[in-house]
BAMI-364846 format. One record per residue: residue number from 1; x, y, z of N, C-alpha, C in turn. Coordinates in steps of 0.001 Angstrom, whole numbers, plus 500000, padded with zeros to 6 digits. Last residue first. Example, Ala and Ser with C-alpha at 12.3 -4.5 7.8 and 13.67 -1.06 7.14 Angstrom:
n;n.c1;n.c2;n.c3;ca.c1;ca.c2;ca.c3;c.c1;c.c2;c.c3
2;512850;497750;507080;513670;498940;507140;512900;500030;507870
1;513190;494310;507800;512300;495500;507800;513200;496700;507800
END
This chain:
n;n.c1;n.c2;n.c3;ca.c1;ca.c2;ca.c3;c.c1;c.c2;c.c3
366;771469;482877;459650;772009;482713;458893;773417;481987;458108
365;770164;483839;462145;771106;482374;462211;771340;482343;460856
364;769894;486778;463421;769918;486209;462251;770762;485109;461980
363;768411;486960;467068;769602;486882;465814;769562;486406;464237
362;766853;486316;468839;766343;487793;467852;767661;487445;466869
361;767819;484427;470153;766325;484333;470108;765737;485089;468484
360;770421;485229;471361;770288;484459;470058;768588;484296;469352
359;769245;487514;472898;769931;487966;471571;770181;486609;470638
358;768391;485715;474569;767061;486772;474035;767937;487211;472902
357;770375;484420;475746;769493;483554;475487;768312;484439;474571
356;771836;486234;476843;772262;485781;475669;771588;485087;474640
355;770048;486849;478743;770137;488396;477997;770769;487493;476705
354;770521;485077;480794;769319;485433;480030;769145;486475;478781
353;773209;485377;480863;772510;484144;480337;771046;484207;479703
352;773547;487535;482316;774129;487518;480983;773353;486222;480354
351;772123;487537;484311;772000;488237;483961;772453;487978;482610
350;773482;485161;485763;772176;484751;485445;771837;485940;484631
349;775953;486758;486320;776095;485545;485453;774957;484856;484803
348;775107;488798;488282;775664;489131;486710;775397;488317;485868
347;774612;487112;490228;773351;487704;489675;773806;488180;488289
346;776857;486027;490863;776090;484980;490397;774624;486012;490008
345;778045;488516;491705;778668;487709;490714;777831;486523;490177
344;776732;489171;493754;776530;489796;492629;777172;489302;491619
343;777501;487532;495799;776072;487074;495468;776114;488290;494141
342;780980;485665;495720;779858;487038;496256;778773;487140;495268
341;780904;482396;496012;781027;483422;495401;780328;484733;495947
340;781797;479143;497413;781039;480467;497683;781753;481623;496898
339;781586;475987;495956;782200;476958;496411;781330;478033;496432
338;779678;474171;495086;779944;474437;496212;780821;475370;496547
337;780079;474209;492144;778939;474830;492572;778567;474669;494396
336;782779;474983;490660;782395;474160;491563;780791;474883;492346
335;783243;474694;487325;782404;475755;488116;781960;474309;489162
334;783690;473523;484774;784741;473716;485509;784316;474703;486706
333;781135;472225;483333;781513;473998;483029;782968;474080;483607
332;780962;469681;483058;780377;470375;481952;781196;471895;481793
331;781811;468818;485584;782288;468083;484417;782346;469093;483025
330;780693;470807;487428;782173;470840;487716;782399;470176;486067
329;778512;469864;487065;778834;471366;486737;779733;471398;486735
328;778283;467138;487899;778125;467692;486344;778149;469310;486016
327;778147;467631;490809;779587;466833;489808;778997;467235;488137
326;775846;468365;491307;777167;469210;491470;778113;468866;490632
325;773660;466827;491152;773956;467015;489843;775136;468216;490019
324;774002;465048;493557;774169;464043;492351;773887;465198;490941
323;774083;466375;495711;774980;465757;495393;775042;465267;494164
322;771360;467530;496020;772394;468036;494895;773740;467446;494915
321;768965;465062;494568;769751;465833;495383;770908;466795;494969
320;767026;464728;492730;766588;465287;493894;767258;465635;495147
319;767246;465458;489284;768042;465069;490127;767769;465221;491735
318;766280;467291;487381;766263;466214;487493;766818;465016;488180
317;766093;469910;488414;765306;469241;488249;765203;468007;488071
316;769108;470379;488452;768497;470257;489920;767095;469444;489980
315;769367;470457;486085;769928;469518;486446;769576;469112;487742
314;768659;473410;485313;768051;471683;484810;768475;470691;485320
313;770370;474581;486670;768766;474659;487449;768284;473407;486567
312;772599;474527;485051;772506;473697;487037;770756;473927;487266
311;771823;475551;482852;772319;474169;482764;771801;473328;484415
310;772039;477950;484340;770792;477357;483938;770989;475994;483479
309;774576;478066;484441;773570;478578;486008;772433;477501;485553
308;776127;478150;482081;775765;477118;483297;775278;477028;483961
307;775167;478345;478956;774494;478689;480095;774687;477658;481590
306;775716;476864;476784;776639;477788;476880;776421;478745;478283
305;773178;475707;476019;774603;474792;476463;775442;475722;476810
304;771756;477554;474642;771360;476817;476665;772757;476554;476691
303;771681;478043;472668;772925;478657;472879;772315;478396;474880
302;769880;477069;471060;771248;476419;470651;772046;476891;471621
301;766990;476032;473069;767764;477239;472741;769036;476719;472292
300;765496;474361;474123;765700;474071;473330;766330;475417;472684
299;765095;475688;477463;766222;474579;477084;766598;473931;475868
298;763505;477920;477969;765025;478191;477230;765609;476987;476620
297;761438;477124;478599;761093;478296;478081;762616;478336;477241
296;761907;475045;481011;760927;474992;479678;760896;476031;478609
295;763302;476677;482556;763783;475850;481554;763233;475005;480501
294;761586;478434;483662;763133;479014;482792;763311;477818;482142
293;760030;476642;485144;759458;477935;483926;760637;477933;483170
292;761380;475474;486686;760716;474703;485665;760455;475429;484500
291;761871;477377;488786;762543;476514;487770;762358;476244;486461
290;759431;477907;489372;760017;478914;488588;761145;478333;487872
289;758958;476001;490447;757678;476327;489512;758511;477548;488920
288;760340;475809;493001;760747;474676;491561;759718;475123;490373
287;761757;478537;493751;761275;477985;493531;761181;477098;492438
286;765592;478494;494997;764595;479406;494295;763541;478325;493638
285;767138;477608;496632;766322;478262;497248;765503;478959;495810
284;768765;476193;495179;767675;475505;496028;767127;476156;496873
283;770045;477608;493853;769410;477518;493078;768524;476579;494077
282;772083;479099;496140;771000;479770;495714;770506;479146;494544
281;773366;476398;496794;772311;477029;497879;771370;478087;497178
280;774782;476648;494747;773574;475100;495046;773001;475636;495572
279;776432;478637;494720;775644;478448;493517;774427;477311;494024
278;776728;479502;497790;777208;479004;496878;776215;478890;495882
277;778272;483319;498673;776958;482211;498816;777681;480886;497622
276;779473;486118;501252;779565;484743;499888;778647;483443;499917
275;778181;488747;502075;778593;487113;502353;778451;486314;501187
274;777167;491038;501122;778681;490733;501408;779121;489982;501555
273;774388;491226;501456;774825;491011;500027;776298;490721;500175
272;772432;490671;503655;773708;491146;503705;774420;490218;502924
271;768880;491026;502580;770087;490815;503455;771368;490922;503347
270;767531;492885;501482;767336;493774;503092;768894;492326;503500
269;766741;492969;498489;766647;492204;499631;766779;491994;501347
268;767809;495587;497842;766608;495959;498513;766223;494361;499191
267;770759;495229;496783;770282;495710;497986;769035;495969;498604
266;769493;494121;494361;769982;493568;495631;770288;493599;496557
265;769340;496580;492895;768132;495487;493368;768189;494455;494258
264;772322;497576;493264;770794;498471;493453;769594;497470;493974
263;773244;495448;491609;773541;495805;492589;772711;496930;493615
262;772191;496291;489447;771889;494596;489456;772445;495089;491093
261;773242;498647;488484;771918;498460;488419;771872;497420;489329
260;775976;498105;488390;775669;498831;489276;774042;498900;489694
259;775893;496044;486070;776229;495422;487494;775954;496642;488308
258;775081;498171;484036;774516;496800;484469;774863;496294;485817
257;776041;499707;482705;775891;500087;483800;775483;498791;484531
256;775585;499276;480045;776832;499324;480163;777314;499329;481996
255;772580;497432;478873;773205;498926;479594;774899;498557;480376
254;772455;495241;476187;772122;495964;477398;773154;496957;478141
253;773916;495009;473588;773799;494090;474323;773389;494861;475903
252;770064;495911;472582;771074;494703;473251;772742;495459;472703
251;767739;497183;474143;768415;497357;473444;770401;496553;473863
250;766059;496236;476017;765359;496214;475144;766371;496537;473795
249;765691;494304;479369;766459;495232;478367;765826;495091;476992
248;764282;492481;480970;763766;494415;480697;764613;495358;479514
247;765420;490282;480799;764028;490525;480343;763697;492033;480425
246;767347;490457;482706;767738;490286;481294;766493;490466;480459
245;766209;491275;485161;767108;492969;484451;766860;492047;483054
244;765391;488962;486021;764281;490262;485613;765171;491330;484805
243;767700;487728;486142;766807;487071;485536;765851;488344;484769
242;768685;488821;488531;769423;488652;487169;768499;488347;486026
241;766262;488352;490139;767012;489392;489962;768109;489702;488552
240;766251;485680;490429;765303;486302;490523;765794;487773;489473
239;768746;484867;491911;768196;484591;490414;767179;485237;489901
238;768841;486362;494340;769794;486534;492856;769360;486082;491926
237;766800;484816;495962;766549;486551;495552;767601;487012;493951
236;768233;482771;496670;767391;482586;495793;766998;483799;495042
235;769332;482862;499748;770027;483701;498373;769227;483591;497281
234;765983;484253;500795;767422;484396;500296;768296;482851;500563
233;763112;484020;498884;763946;483233;499861;765123;483372;499452
232;761561;487529;499372;761755;486111;498946;762790;485217;499392
231;760852;489723;500454;760223;488660;500724;760681;487104;500212
230;762720;491727;499256;762516;491107;500837;762260;490228;501121
229;761155;491855;496595;762639;491205;496618;762757;490592;498540
228;757889;491051;496757;758860;492123;496501;759908;491372;497459
227;756446;489021;494163;756907;489712;495457;758406;490610;495474
226;755772;488439;491912;755321;489266;492309;755308;489763;493691
225;757389;486587;490330;756603;486027;491511;755919;487347;492227
224;758509;487680;488006;757781;486214;488025;757255;486216;489026
223;759458;490124;488575;758561;490204;487412;757774;488691;487811
222;759265;491386;492149;759997;490261;491197;758855;490503;490107
221;760239;494732;493396;759626;493512;493240;759864;492515;492011
220;760885;497511;493422;761876;496133;494172;760813;495237;494025
219;760154;499784;492903;758751;498937;493162;759538;497559;493712
218;762293;500686;491416;761693;501853;492800;761002;500700;493275
217;763201;499223;489624;764247;499127;490697;763083;500391;491983
216;761070;499256;488182;761426;497992;488708;762256;497724;490058
215;761433;501640;487134;760220;501659;488030;759995;500228;488750
214;764180;501939;485794;763698;502628;486908;762200;502386;487871
213;763316;499954;483957;764280;499775;484883;764090;500700;485786
212;761427;501164;482289;761121;499892;482840;761661;499938;484199
211;762886;503744;481132;761734;503657;482267;761316;502390;482990
210;764993;502382;480157;765417;502831;481033;763969;503130;482131
209;763255;501223;477968;764406;500557;479179;764663;500718;480167
208;762442;504157;477250;761395;502498;477431;762085;502058;478103
207;764971;505213;475845;764252;505487;476939;763059;504263;477307
206;765639;503269;474058;766176;503118;475015;765456;504153;476316
205;763172;503067;472125;763587;501520;472795;764439;501833;473933
204;763535;505962;471365;762547;505540;472333;763025;504500;473101
203;766229;505572;470529;765623;506818;471277;764478;506398;472024
202;765184;504236;467892;766221;503393;468931;766499;504581;470181
201;763254;505796;466846;762857;504586;467478;764101;504350;468262
200;764892;507788;466300;763760;508419;467178;763111;506862;467252
199;766456;506506;464081;767377;507535;465613;765978;507419;466258
198;764415;506120;462353;765358;504836;462749;766171;505595;463911
197;763684;508386;461569;763226;507397;462278;763601;506229;463034
196;765918;509478;460098;765752;510083;461497;765095;509245;462132
195;765697;507546;457996;767084;507786;459402;766602;508565;460342
194;764023;508836;456665;763699;507143;456991;765181;507123;458266
193;764272;511403;456283;762974;511122;456931;763496;509862;457494
192;766711;510623;454165;766720;511501;455349;765923;511405;456354
191;765075;509619;452179;766313;508634;453170;766990;509611;454251
190;763541;511118;451490;762433;510118;452285;763988;509003;452792
189;764903;513307;450225;763920;513588;451570;763774;512059;452024
188;765923;511698;447980;766766;512352;449177;766576;512350;450254
187;763698;511176;447076;764333;510234;447121;765150;510788;448321
186;763123;513960;445684;762303;513277;447112;762448;512213;447170
185;765535;514347;444087;765349;515173;445655;764167;514605;446473
184;765166;512827;442300;766158;512871;443040;766069;513539;444445
183;762688;513510;440948;762828;512473;441729;763684;511951;442581
182;763490;516267;440086;762502;515988;441084;762785;514739;441957
181;765488;515191;438311;766117;516171;439325;764993;516021;440410
180;763856;514012;436392;765374;513346;437367;765460;513969;438323
179;762597;516462;435417;761795;514916;436432;762747;514036;436970
178;764304;517546;433933;763782;518045;435334;763031;516974;435880
177;765692;515427;432391;766041;515799;432941;765586;516751;434755
176;762731;515176;430989;763514;513978;431678;764338;514110;432419
175;761434;516890;428940;761364;517455;430412;761954;515841;431224
174;761467;517994;426327;762489;517942;427086;762613;517675;428236
173;758772;517070;424243;758860;518073;425443;760016;517519;426338
172;759404;517609;420426;758899;516711;422015;759187;517576;422955
171;758056;520666;421243;757861;518884;420365;759020;518653;419958
170;757282;522416;423836;757912;522295;422823;757659;520786;422639
169;755775;523134;426232;755424;524018;424860;756256;523919;423671
168;756827;521284;428206;755559;521044;427415;755331;521601;426547
167;759175;523100;429115;759482;522179;428024;757668;521513;427251
166;757860;524997;430920;758530;525620;429532;758278;523778;428685
165;757097;523134;432956;756131;523599;432271;756502;524278;430447
164;759797;522453;433496;758914;521217;433088;757588;521812;432236
163;760703;524557;434760;761246;523774;433303;760301;522844;432763
162;758964;524930;436682;758959;526008;435898;759910;525391;434475
161;759919;522535;438605;758436;522441;438065;758294;523611;436682
160;762829;523429;438662;762469;522481;437913;761006;522391;437512
159;762382;525814;440687;762714;525592;439598;762278;524585;438256
158;760757;524432;442730;759823;525754;441723;760455;525790;440490
157;761458;522796;444524;760957;522472;443089;760451;523308;442185
156;763141;522277;447370;761833;523640;446888;762410;523262;444969
155;763117;520502;449967;763695;520820;448562;762348;521477;447623
154;763922;520268;453168;763038;520469;452138;763203;520994;450851
153;765967;518333;454849;766299;519396;454071;765010;519567;453400
152;765675;517752;458174;765083;517537;456821;765359;518363;456148
151;768048;517615;461134;766546;518573;460132;766928;518253;458392
150;768651;514992;462572;768962;516313;461614;767955;516495;460953
149;769134;514257;466086;768249;514034;465017;768791;515507;463586
148;771700;512521;467602;770474;513698;467230;769963;513561;465732
147;773235;510388;468108;771787;510213;468293;770759;511347;467591
146;775760;510292;468287;774945;509453;467039;773444;509352;467483
145;776313;511767;470414;776840;512013;469405;776426;511569;468320
144;775707;510105;472945;774806;511200;472147;775111;511922;470419
143;775349;506661;472863;776450;507831;473102;775750;509067;472262
142;774463;504318;473975;774109;505854;474276;774507;507047;474279
141;775676;502410;472542;774279;502628;472551;773577;503854;473038
140;778540;502393;473318;777751;503140;471648;776311;503145;471899
139;778619;501114;475439;778510;502529;475334;778062;503364;474389
138;777840;498559;474482;777231;499030;475226;776858;500568;475789
137;780015;498196;472655;778945;498089;471963;777746;498928;472709
136;782168;498322;474290;782059;498818;473561;780710;500006;472555
135;781556;495938;475938;781453;497133;476656;781387;498292;475711
134;781663;493751;474203;780594;493848;474544;779931;495353;475498
133;784416;494454;473299;783435;494275;472534;782557;494560;473011
132;785548;493478;475893;785966;494923;475194;784740;495499;474380
131;785039;491261;476407;784540;491826;477174;784556;493173;476640
130;786470;489572;474284;785121;489659;474033;784386;491105;475076
129;789030;489822;474811;788440;490510;473692;787198;490712;473673
128;789072;488639;477336;789252;489859;477389;788730;490376;476260
127;788151;485659;476241;786900;486597;477154;787488;487575;477320
126;790871;485037;474923;789886;485654;473978;788419;485848;474876
125;792395;484737;477038;792983;485590;476105;791829;486402;475067
124;791211;482566;478495;791083;483923;479182;791715;485054;478393
123;792014;480690;477151;790542;480788;476941;790206;482416;477577
122;794345;480193;477423;794380;479981;476391;792566;480878;476100
121;794013;479461;480182;794697;481031;479906;794248;480946;478249
120;792093;477911;481382;793080;477830;480794;793220;479001;480190
119;789685;478298;484347;789679;478235;483004;791036;478445;482515
118;786969;477858;486340;788421;477488;486316;788707;477234;485221
117;784737;480175;486599;784773;478934;486150;786491;479107;485662
116;783747;482909;487546;783523;481409;488562;783763;480281;488303
115;784069;484888;486023;785156;484690;486810;784824;483475;487840
114;781534;484390;484683;782123;485579;485518;782659;485062;486293
113;781151;482159;482597;780860;482197;484090;781088;483702;485149
112;781716;481791;480318;783125;482111;480808;782735;481899;482486
111;779866;481955;479065;780235;480652;478973;781201;480710;480272
110;779603;485134;478934;778805;483910;479572;779262;482971;480123
109;781755;485861;476869;781941;486005;478888;780138;484995;479431
108;780758;484675;474689;782225;484017;475689;782223;484495;476971
107;778337;485464;474295;778619;483928;474258;779698;484248;475123
106;779070;488044;473919;778230;488105;475077;778692;486159;475447
105;780149;487986;471296;780969;488841;472670;780202;488092;474087
104;778498;487312;469883;780010;486181;469887;780185;486893;471324
103;776989;489532;469871;776202;488217;470483;778012;486983;470868
102;778669;491168;468455;778089;490968;470107;777092;490038;470647
101;778674;490643;466403;779737;490485;467152;779404;490704;468799
100;776475;490393;465066;776732;489118;465311;778230;489593;466699
99;775783;492969;464824;774704;492502;465994;775474;491342;466539
98;778393;494990;464225;777822;494106;464140;776758;493549;465299
97;780604;497136;465263;779236;497494;465299;778331;496010;464526
96;782899;495453;464728;782863;495796;465820;781305;496500;466251
95;784311;493754;462830;782913;494098;462843;782340;494729;463958
94;786729;493015;463296;786690;493981;461764;785117;494101;462068
93;787186;492463;465660;787884;492774;465733;787491;493700;464572
92;785437;489814;465516;784770;490794;466646;785766;492118;466379
91;786821;488355;463878;785624;488775;463291;785213;489923;464457
90;788681;487620;465385;789161;488501;464486;787966;489243;463845
89;787739;486093;467307;788626;487687;468145;788591;488376;466757
88;786981;483907;465922;785806;485023;466817;786425;485943;467156
87;789444;483072;465126;788451;483376;464082;787180;484094;464724
86;790665;482440;467962;790925;483310;466661;790221;483717;465599
85;789229;480184;468487;789101;481285;469101;789651;482849;468277
84;789896;478285;466727;788292;478834;466983;788764;480626;467484
83;792434;477879;467395;792096;478776;465796;790678;479342;465825
82;792445;477106;470253;792723;478570;469452;792632;479261;468277
81;791185;474734;469157;790686;475675;470102;791101;477111;470094
80;793045;473594;467316;791480;473864;467133;791128;474902;467786
79;794875;473175;469431;794991;473633;468201;793649;474564;467603
78;793485;470772;470964;794183;472357;471933;794667;473274;470532
77;792673;468878;469005;792012;469393;470325;792505;471059;470586
76;794332;466800;467320;794594;468393;467239;793626;469171;468141
75;794058;464521;466245;794664;464643;467875;795342;466446;467977
74;794399;464748;462996;793458;464460;464887;794490;464789;465637
73;795250;466287;461162;793771;466023;460880;792731;465360;462209
72;797743;468762;461049;797192;467264;461448;795453;467429;461326
71;799308;470506;458646;798089;470560;459335;797421;469403;460092
70;800756;470046;455911;801529;469488;457196;800148;469972;458138
69;799249;471521;454058;799379;470277;454207;799561;469502;455341
68;797531;474312;454429;798768;473931;454977;798822;472225;454688
67;795329;474976;453661;796315;476075;453257;797668;475223;453746
66;793637;472542;453796;793647;473065;452535;794846;474005;452670
65;793901;472596;456732;794412;471618;455688;794819;471930;454467
64;792337;474992;457462;793373;474817;457554;794621;473396;456740
63;789799;473509;456429;790155;474937;456116;791660;475111;456516
62;789281;470703;457719;789566;471054;456401;790254;472645;455584
61;788647;472014;460001;789609;471556;460636;790173;471228;458901
60;785349;472539;459531;787017;473552;460304;788138;473206;460226
59;785301;469932;458963;785111;471114;458272;786003;471912;458584
58;785495;468756;461457;785962;468345;460346;786288;469303;459321
57;783763;470318;462917;785314;470262;463128;786139;469731;462144
56;780948;469137;461420;781317;470882;461302;782963;470698;461970
55;781069;466431;462059;781101;467378;460573;781613;468470;460592
54;780832;466238;465179;781667;466062;463807;782089;466622;462723
53;779547;468811;466910;779505;468041;465696;780611;467888;464838
52;781605;468875;470414;780888;469708;468737;780592;468528;467903
51;782007;469198;473504;781672;468414;472235;780999;469173;471496
50;784476;471640;474069;783344;471017;474930;782991;470448;473311
49;786460;473194;474255;786706;472014;474321;785790;471143;474927
48;786362;476215;474200;786028;475756;475109;786111;474009;475240
47;786002;476363;471311;787214;476871;471735;787310;476202;473393
46;783829;475103;470918;784969;474477;470528;786359;475223;471197
45;781857;476629;471894;781822;475314;471935;783323;474887;471618
44;782895;479057;469647;782617;479145;471026;782482;477789;471724
43;781787;477767;467155;783185;477901;467348;783648;478035;469058
42;779205;477122;467773;779775;476135;467387;781405;476195;467747
41;778429;479640;467627;778233;479337;468980;778850;478181;468592
40;779351;480676;464855;779847;481037;466127;779573;480526;467120
39;777647;478791;463404;778785;478649;462905;779592;479159;464497
38;775218;480565;463745;775499;479148;464338;776537;478469;464222
37;775782;482841;462404;775464;482862;464035;775611;481576;464127
36;779034;482681;460454;777062;482846;460355;777102;482625;462282
35;781317;483818;458388;781021;483226;459647;779472;483864;459881
34;783001;484183;456184;781533;483472;455975;781117;483266;457685
33;785145;485532;457034;784436;486388;456217;782781;485642;455835
32;786215;483568;458840;785632;485027;459685;785091;485896;458159
31;787318;481911;457387;786748;481113;458260;785919;482518;458696
30;789429;483337;455961;788901;482359;454978;787548;482222;456247
29;791066;484157;458083;790657;484880;457455;789172;484811;456722
28;791968;481550;458914;791155;481894;460169;790599;483863;458958
27;793715;480676;457156;792520;479756;457259;791609;480983;458054
26;795926;482309;456987;794825;482536;455987;793641;481493;455971
25;796916;481975;459361;796080;482773;459602;795235;483090;458244
24;798500;479326;458309;796654;479498;459357;796074;480783;459714
23;799850;480621;456910;799182;480057;456672;797981;479408;457208
22;801452;482355;458680;801062;483019;457580;799722;481980;457073
21;802828;480235;460593;801546;481518;460798;801175;482061;459953
20;804329;479260;458798;803201;478213;459509;802031;479503;460127
19;806431;481137;458139;805232;480303;457318;803961;479889;457859
18;807176;481932;460246;806723;482516;459507;805956;482146;458930
17;806950;479428;463396;807491;479934;462217;806591;481075;461321
16;805554;478650;466268;805242;479011;465234;805977;479800;464197
15;805719;476472;468100;806409;477612;468277;806241;477886;466887
14;802727;475175;470571;803216;475291;469041;804488;476603;469100
13;800509;475048;472243;802292;474666;472854;802732;474530;471203
12;798686;476980;472147;798351;475515;472036;799903;474644;471893
11;799840;479423;472719;798968;478508;473903;798727;477083;473483
10;800833;480151;470061;801879;479060;471614;800870;478759;472671
9;799217;480762;469361;799173;479619;468666;800295;479073;469955
8;799035;483549;470410;797640;482455;470744;798249;480822;470154
7;801220;484748;469256;801174;484201;470529;799819;483014;471062
6;800211;485270;466610;801938;484004;466852;801632;483755;468689
5;798006;486890;467471;798110;485428;466655;799115;484903;467174
4;798604;489405;468151;798554;488409;469402;798609;486992;468766
3;798127;490874;466072;799399;491029;466684;799530;490397;467869
2;795957;489735;463434;796508;489980;464988;797521;490063;465308
1;796882;490784;459971;797028;490110;460869;796991;490358;462342
END
């Protein structure tokens, strides 16, 4: 059991007894073992108390009701939110190297809004866990101790071949054991070669990513518009920079130093990046064609609903005035589009949204 589980239950205004804690945790463990990418996305929405399919919510609650007949099957939104977060946190703790754990971590960081969202403390508990997961996974990508290529051991089959030659002069020829030894040796070499090949492919992808990012920073040019950052309308530049880097990532969940990379790119805009800007202003300075292209590409994704800024972009295309769509950002994500934040926070948020959409597109949805 997670050492913080009792504290999490208290966030739902429960005073958990030992018996209640044990029964609730039994449900968490059962759900964690069978968690899929699709269910994980629904649990993220449940944690943030966003609309979720009623069938899924009912099935989720039923798991806990089976473990404890006193579990409420209605008016339990806050407790379900805490239990959803507990399942996600438990999965990340038990499966630190799983791509699904990285997807969960990125989903929680993305919907959090990079600190722009006004969130209750119960969500903050699980966001902190997701940040540790993503940072550890990013650091592990470039862990030099795991990237070394081991020399393949070339097996010498002289002895086995000699045994086969001797056996062929006997009736019947006892060649099974010598052949078994040869096959075992060959399979061992194949496995070692495949492992080295995977490591080389992984290293190649990382080198390619670093090369692409370096050329992008050196050129200081938007991949969408082919215009230098300094010539793009500020602060719309922030959107292009964040989205560009998310498209350049080749190994998920991206580089640990992504924020420093984005700062370097942002500085090339020649604008005063220390002056806070409003989300509405950023979106208003992005070309309509670019906004339409982003929405057309991603709006059908199952994780699009977890992306605050891209949803705001979508609403900006549906309404002619900012005053008409800004309230929707507040209602849907508890983010004030008029409040001013540091440009780098918006850039990081857009980067995470783009990365989450790509991670989902390549995930196993089973």
